[in-house]
SELUMTOR-950362 format. One record per atom (N, C-alpha, C): x, y, z. Coordinates in pm, whole numbers, plus 32768, in hexadecimal, padded with zeros to 4 digits. Layout:
BEGIN
XYZ;...
END
This chain:
BEGIN
D0CA9ABDFB9A;D0799A6EFB17;D01B9A27FB4F;CFA39A46FAF5;CF0A9A19FB09;CF12999FFAC4;CEBE9929FAF5;CE9E98C7FAB1;CE2198B2FA86;CDD5988FFA0B;CD55988BF9FA;CD299821FA12;CCBA980BFA4F;CC6497A9FA71;CC1A9769FA07;CC2796E3FA07;CBDB96AFF992;CB3E96AFF9CC;CADF96B2F954;CA6896C8F98E;CA129656F9C0;C9C49658FA1A;C98A95CDFA4F;C945959BF9F4;C8FF9519FA1B;C8C694BDF9C1;C8349508F9B1;C7FB954EFA06;C782957BF9FD;C77495FDF9A1;C7E4964EF9B2;C7F196B0F95B;C801969DF8C8;C862963EF8AD;C8729607F82B;C7FB95CDF7ED;C79895A2F839;C71D9582F7FD;C6C295D0F7E3;C6BF9642F83C;C66996B3F825;C68A9700F7B2;C7169711F78C;C7249765F71F;C767970CF697;C7489683F6B4;C7669635F640;C71B9625F5DF;C71495B4F569;C6D9959FF50E;C64E9571F552;C5D695BAF503;C5599584F536;C53294E5F514;C58994A6F49E;C56E941EF499;C59793CBF53B;C62693FFF556;C63B93C6F5C4;C5E293D0F63E;C59C9458F64C;C542944CF6A7;C4D89404F69F;C4A49401F60F;C420939AF619;C44A9306F629;C4B092F1F60D;C4E7925DF642;C4DA9241F6CC;C50C92A2F726;C530929EF79C;C49492A2F7E4;C4389305F7A2;C3CC92FFF7DD;C36F9275F7C9;C3829247F761;C34091BDF728;C38A9156F79C;C3F89148F7A7;C41D90D5F7EF;C3F890ECF890;C4109161F8C3;C3D6918EF943;C33C916BF94B;C2EF9186F8E6;C2679179F900;C25090F5F90B;C2949095F8B3;C27A9016F8B2;C2A28FBDF954;C3098FEFF978;C33D8FC8F9EA;C2E58FF2FA58;C2A09063FA5C;C2439092FABC;C1B69029FAB8;C19A9003FA3F;C11B8FC8FA1D;C1318F43FA65;C19F8EF4FA4E;C1B58E70FA98;C1D48E86FB11;C1E98EDCFB59;C2158EDDFBFB;C1898F12FC1C;C13D8F65FBFA;C0CA8F86FC42;C06C8FC5FBCF;C00D8F7CFBC0;BF9D8F99FB4E;BF5A901DFB98;BF209024FC10;BECF90A4FC49;BF329108FC2A;BFAB910FFC5D;BFF5917EFC46;C01A91B3FBAB;C00F915BFB4E;C0289181FADE;BF9C91B1FAA9;BF1D917BFACF;BEC291BBFA8D;BEA39244FAE6;BEC7925CFB50;BED592D5FB84;BF029359FB47;BF6F933DFAE7;BFB4938AFA94;BF7193B0FA10;BED7935CF9FE;BEA09363F978;BE8093E8F951;BE6F944BF9AA;BE5D94D4F996;BEB59515F939;BF2D94F3F94A;BF9A9538F901;BF8D94F9F854;BF82947DF849;BF619466F7C7;BEDA94A4F786;BE859495F7D2;BDF594D9F7A3;BE22956CF781;BE6895A1F7AA;BE879633F78F;BECC963EF70A;BF2C95E6F6FF;BF7995E4F68C;BF2595BBF60A;BEE8955DF620;BE98952AF5A5;BE1C95ACF590;BDE295EAF5E1;BDA3964DF5CC;BDDC96BBF583;BE5496E5F5B7;BE9D974AF56F;BEC4972EF4FC;BEE196AEF4DD;BF029681F448;BE8A96A2F3EB;BE059671F419;BD959665F3D7;BD7096FBF3AF;BD809758F422;BD5797E4F40B;BDBD9830F392;BE3A9804F38C;BE9C9862F356;BE91982AF2C2;BE76979AF2AF;BE8A976CF21F;BE56979FF1B4;BDAF97C7F1DB;BD7897FEF14F;BD9C989AF137;BDBC98E9F18F;BDD5996DF17D;BE59997BF13F;BEBD9911F16A;BF3A9902F120;BF4498F1F08E;BEE89883F06B;BECD984EEFFF;BE9398CDEF91;BE29990BEFC7;BDFA997BEF84;BE5B99FBEF65;BEA79A27EFDB;BEE89A8DEFCA;BF989A61EF6C;BFBC99EEEF7F;C03D99C2EF42;C01699BAEEA8;BFAA9974EE7D;BF90996AEDDB;BF6E99F0EDA6;BF1E9A2CEDF6;BEEA9AC1EDA8;BF669B0DEDB1;BFC19B0FEDFB;C0369B7CEE0A;C08E9B3CED9F;C0AA9ACCEDA2;C10E9A9CED32;C0E59ABAECA8;C0739A9FEC92;C0259ABFEC11;C0149B4BEBDF;C0029BA9EC45;C0029C3AEC41;C08D9C77EC20;C0EE9C34EC6D;C1689C7DEC54;C1D59C2CEBED;C17C9BD8EB8B;C1E99B86EB3F;C20A9BE4EADA;C2769BF5EAA5;C2AF9C2DEA24;C2B89BC3E9AA;C2929BF6E946;C2A79BA6E8A7;C33E9B71E8A1;C35E9AF0E8AC;C3DC9AD3E8A2;C42D9A99E925;C3E09AC5E986;C42D9AAAEA12;C4209A1FEA26;C4A699DEEA74;C496995FEA8E;C4379950EB06;C3EE98D2EAF4;C38A98ADEB62;C3BE9829EBB6;C41997F4EB96;C4399777EBD5;C3C1970DEBE6;C3649712EB9A;C2EE96C2EBBB;C2F19637EBC5;C3529605EB68;C3859579EB69;C3AD952EEBDE;C41B956EEC0E;C442952DEC9B;C3E09540ED19;C37795BBED0B;C32295BFED5B;C2B4955DED50;C2929542ECD9;C23494D5ECBF;C2629450ECE4;C2E59438ECE3;C32C93B7ECED;C32293A1ED8E;C3479405EDDD;C35093EBEE58;C2B893E9EE9A;C2649428EE6C;C1D7940EEEA6;C1B4938BEE86;C1BF934BEDFE;C18892D8EDE0;C1D6925FEE37;C270927DEE48;C2B7921AEEA2;C2709210EF25;C256929AEF63;C2269292EFDD;C19D9251EFF6;C1559255EFA5;C0C0921EEF9E;C0DF9194EF87;C11F9166EF35;C12B90DCEF1E;C17B9098EF7F;C1CC90E1EFCE;C2189093F053;C1BF90A7F0C0;C16090FFF0CE;C11490EAF132;C08C9082F115;C067906EF0B8;C0188FF3F08D;C05F8F73F0A4;C0C88F68F073;C11C8EF3F095;C1378ECFF12A;C15D8F51F178;C1448F2AF206;C0D48EFCF245;C0738F30F227;BFFA8EFFF263;BFBC8E76F220;BFF08E4FF1A5;BFDA8DC7F189;C0168D5FF1BA;C0908D8DF1EC;C10D8D2BF23A;C0CE8D2AF2BD;C0B88D9CF300;C09B8D89F394;C0068D45F39E;BFA18D57F343;BF138D13F34B;BF248C80F351;BF878C42F306;BFAC8BB3F313;BFF58BA4F360;C0618BD7F39A;C0B48BCAF41E;C05C8BBFF488;C0198C1EF49A;BFB18C15F50A;BF428C33F4E8;BEE98BC4F4E6;BE5C8BC3F4BD;BDF98C00F534;BD9A8C5CF4FE;BD3C8CA2F554;BCC08CA3F53C;BC5F8CABF590;BBE88CBAF569;BB958D49F569;BB5C8D74F50D;BB358DFCF511;BA808DF3F525;BA6F8E32F594;B9DD8E3DF5AF;B9908EB0F584;B95B8E9AF4FF;B9178F17F4C1;B8978F5BF507;B8818FD8F4F3;B8279018F552;B7918FF4F51C;B7838FD1F48D;B7288FC2F462;B7118F44F410;B6A78EE4F40E;B6AB8E71F3AA;B6B78E7DF333;B6D88E22F2E8;B6E78DF7F253;B66C8E42F211;B5E68E1EF232;B56D8E3AF201;B55B8EC5F1FC;B5918F10F25B;B5868FAEF257;B5C48FFCF1FA;B6368FA7F1C1;B6858FEDF156;B6658FC5F0C4;B6619026F075;B61B9027EFED;B69F9052EF8C;B6D58FCFEF4F;B74C9000EEF6;B7289041EE78;B78C907DEE37;B75190B2EDA5;B71C9043ED55;B699906CECFF;B661900EECAF;B6B98FFAEC2F;B70F9056EC1D;B75E9049EB81;B7C690C2EB71;B80390CEEAF8;B8739115EAE9;B82A91A7EAC5;B7B691ACEAB0;B7649237EAB3;B75D9275EB2F;B745922AEB90;B71C925FEC07;B7A89292EC5A;B81B9244EC45;B87D9270EC69;B8BA92E2EC2C;B89392F3EB94;B8CF937CEB59;B88193E8EB82;B80693C4EBAC;B7B1943BEBE2;B7E59472EC62;B8009415ECC0;B837943EED3A;B8B8948DED12;B915946DECB9;B99494AEECAA;B96C9535EC70;B9199546EC12;B90295CBEBD6;B8AC9616EC52;B86195D3EC91;B8349641ECFB;B8999657ED6A;B8F89623ED89;B95F9635EDEA;B9AF96B1EDA1;B9C296A8ED33;BA0B970DECC6;B9CC979DECEF;B9499796ECCD;B8EC9823ECC5;B8BC983DED68;B90E980CEDCE;B8D8982BEE63;B8F998BEEE85;B8AD98ECEED0;B8D09972EF0C;B954996DEF50;B9AE99D4EF32;BA2E99C4EF69;BA3F99E3F004;B9E99A0EF04E;B9EA9A1BF0C8;B9C69992F11A;B9489957F0D5;B93B98C8F0F3;B9A1985BF0DA;B9D59872F05C;BA369811F047;BAB29810F0CA;BAF0989AF0DD;BB4B98B0F134;BB2F9861F1CD;BA89988AF1EE;BA60985DF26E;BA63979DF267;BA3F977EF207;BA3C96EFF1EC;BAA2969BF1D4;BB0596F1F18B;BB8996A7F16F;BB6C9654F0DF;BB1C9690F095;BB069673F003;BB7696C0EFBF;BBE49654EFAB;BC5A9678EF50;BC48967BEEC8;BBE69636EE94;BBCD9668EDFD;BB9496D1EDDC;BB3D971DEE43;BAFB9799EE2E;BB5F9801EE68;BBD297D8EEB9;BC28983AEEDC;BC86984DEE63;BCA997EDEE1B;BD1597EFEDAD;BCDC9821ED47;BC47983CED2F;BC20986DECA9;BC1698FFECD5;BBFC990AED39;BBD299B6ED74;BC6C99F4ED8A;BCD999ACEDA3;BD5D99D8EDB1;BD8A99F2ED17;BD6E999DECD3;BDB099A6EC23;BD6D9A0AEBE9;BCE19A17EC00;BCA99A96EBC9;BCCC9B10EBF4;BCDB9B28EC6A;BD0C9B92EC9E;BD949BBBEC7D;BDD49B55EC83;BE6A9B64EC52;BE669B9FEBCD;BE229B69EB7F;BE299B93EAD4;BDE59C20EACB;BD879C3CEB12;BD4E9CAAEB0E;BDA79D16EB5D;BDF29D03EBC9;BE539D74EBFD;BECA9D72EBBC;BEE29D3CEB42;BF439D52EAD9;BF3E9DE6EAA8;BECC9E07EAA2;BEB39E7DEA64;BE8D9EFCEAC3;BEB09EDAEB3A;BEAA9F3FEB96;BF3D9F8CEBA6;BF1F9FF6EBE4;BFA2A04BEC0D;BFF7A000EC63;C078A036EC5F;C0E59FFEECAB;C0CCA00FED5D;C080A080ED72;C061A07BEDF9;C00BA000EE31;BF9E9FF5EDCD;BF459F80EDFC;BF9E9F01EE0D;BFF49EDBEDAB;C03F9E4CED8F;C0AE9E57EE1B;C0C59EC2EE38;C1169ED6EEB4;C0E59E9DEF34;C04F9EEBEF31;C0089EC6EFA1;BFE09E11EFBD;BFD49DE7EF35;BFA39D57EF3E;C0439D05EF6D;C08A9D2DEF37;C1209CECEF52;C13D9CF9EFDB;C1109D7FF022;C1429D81F0A2;C0E19D39F112;C04D9D36F0C5;C0029CD7F11A;C03D9C41F102;C04E9C12F09C;C08D9B82F091;C1049B76F0E7;C1539BC5F105;C1E19BC4F14D;C1A89BAAF1E5;C1409C01F213;C1049C03F287;C0D29B6CF2B4;C0799B34F253;C0529AC3F274;C0BB9A42F260;C11E9A59F1FF;C1919A00F214;C1D49A0FF292;C1ED9A68F2E1;C21E9A8BF378;C1D99A39F3C2;C1459A4DF3D3;C0F599E9F410;C102996AF403;C11A9935F394;C13398A1F36F;C1AB988BF3C3;C22398C9F3B5;C28798C5F3D6;C28298A7F46D;C23D98FCF4A1;C21698F8F542;C1E79884F57C;C1719849F533;C12B97CCF53F;C1839745F530;C1DA9762F4CA;C23796E3F4AF;C2A196D7F521;C2C7974DF543;C3309737F5A8;C2F596F7F640;C27596DDF64C;C2159690F6B2;C2269601F682;C23395D9F608;C2299556F5F9;C26C94EBF649;C2F7950CF699;C3169493F6E2;C2CB9492F74E;C27694FEF791;C21694DCF803;C191948EF7D6;C16694B8F75A;C0F29472F70A;C12193DFF711;C19B93BBF6E6;C1B4933BF6C9;C1CB92F1F749;C20D933BF7B9;C1F99305F83F;C17C92C4F871;C126931AF849;C09E92F0F86C;C06F926EF83C;C0979262F7A1;C05991EAF754;C0A39162F788;C1059177F7DA;C16C90FAF7F9;C0F3909AF859;C08790C3F895;C0219071F8E5;BFC9903DF885;BFCA904FF7F5;BFA69015F79C;BFD88F8FF776;BFE88F3FF7E4;C02E8EAFF7DF;BFF58E71F75D;C04C8E14F71C;C0288DA2F6CD;BF988D57F702;BF448D45F6A5;BEDC8CF6F6DD;BE628D59F6E4;BE758DD9F715;BE0C8E3DF72A;BDE58E68F69D;BD638E73F681;BD1D8E9FF611;BD428F23F5F4;BD8A8F6EF637;BD958FE8F60E;BE37901AF5E8;BE758FA0F5E8;BF098FADF5B5;BF0F8FC7F524;BEC68F93F4D3;BED58FB2F442;BEBC9038F43E;BE36907BF486;BE1D9103F47C;BEAC915CF489;BF0F9132F4F0;BF8E916AF509;BFCE9163F48C;BFE490E9F459;C03190DBF3C8;C00C915CF367;BF789178F359;BF5A91C7F302;BF709256F34D;BF649272F3C3;BF8A92F4F3F9;C028930FF3E8;C08292AFF3ED;C10A92CFF3CF;C10C9302F33C;C0C992B6F2EA;C0F592C8F238;C0BD936EF233;C03C9395F29B;C0079411F281;C070946CF2A8;C0A69442F31F;C11A94B6F357;C18C94B7F303;C1C49455F2BD;C227944BF270;C2169494F1F3;C1929491F1AE;C17D94ECF139;C1729570F159;C1399582F1CE;C12B962BF1F2;C1B59654F204;C20E960FF24F;C2969634F260;C2CF9644F1CC;C2C195F8F179;C31995FAF0F9;C2C5966CF0AC;C25C9684F0C6;C2169720F075;C2679783F09C;C28C979FF123;C2BC982AF147;C3719814F116;C39697A7F129;C4379791F106;C45797BCF063;C3D89768F02A;C4019788EF8B;C3B197F5EF68;C34C9848EFA7;C2E898A6EF6C;C3479923EF89;C2F69978EF61;C3049A0CEF3D;C2C89A45EEDA;C27B9A8CEF28;C1FE9AC2EECD;C21D9AFFEE7A;C2839B67EE65;C2AE9B97EDF3;C2CF9B5DED9F;C2ED9AD9EDB0;C3499A92ED4C;C3D89A9EED32;
END
């Protein structure tokens, strides 16, 4: 008679919930920051890679998911748009609330790269609307390279409606491409605990700490996209 050995702590963490892994990474990062700041800064490359991967995959993810969802949508098909919008708004509000709370709990000083005189704010609502419209008609390649999500959404919606009149082979190709991008997002999100471990050395009082809060919101929304998403709807 053989007895089954219970999995070790490391194995349970490695194969467990992503939320638990993120919490462990955050706690370990904070501990490392308080014990040895130079050692914590030495692992900064891990976080830089994670942030770079998030920034790289987000624009193409938005383009492919929106385009594929519209192209493959059937009349009368349930979209579940209400819970999706609710979750997105809840995540955005929670991220803003967390940033405000931490800004008051741990006041910090931001050193801007340019003086206030070098910055020219919009002169009125007309200039703001002009900038918005120009973002909408941006070149699609330029929008992807610069992360212009307004332009990306406009092109994704337009191409999605145009592809509704395409043949099934084309729609299947778009759907497969969307699934491939979604797979890449899943892969990036799996490294979230490592990226958050790096962010632990952004100890309270450091002006980059609030940037970390925003990064957590970005990672959370990206993870939410692939959990609730499904290009084919």
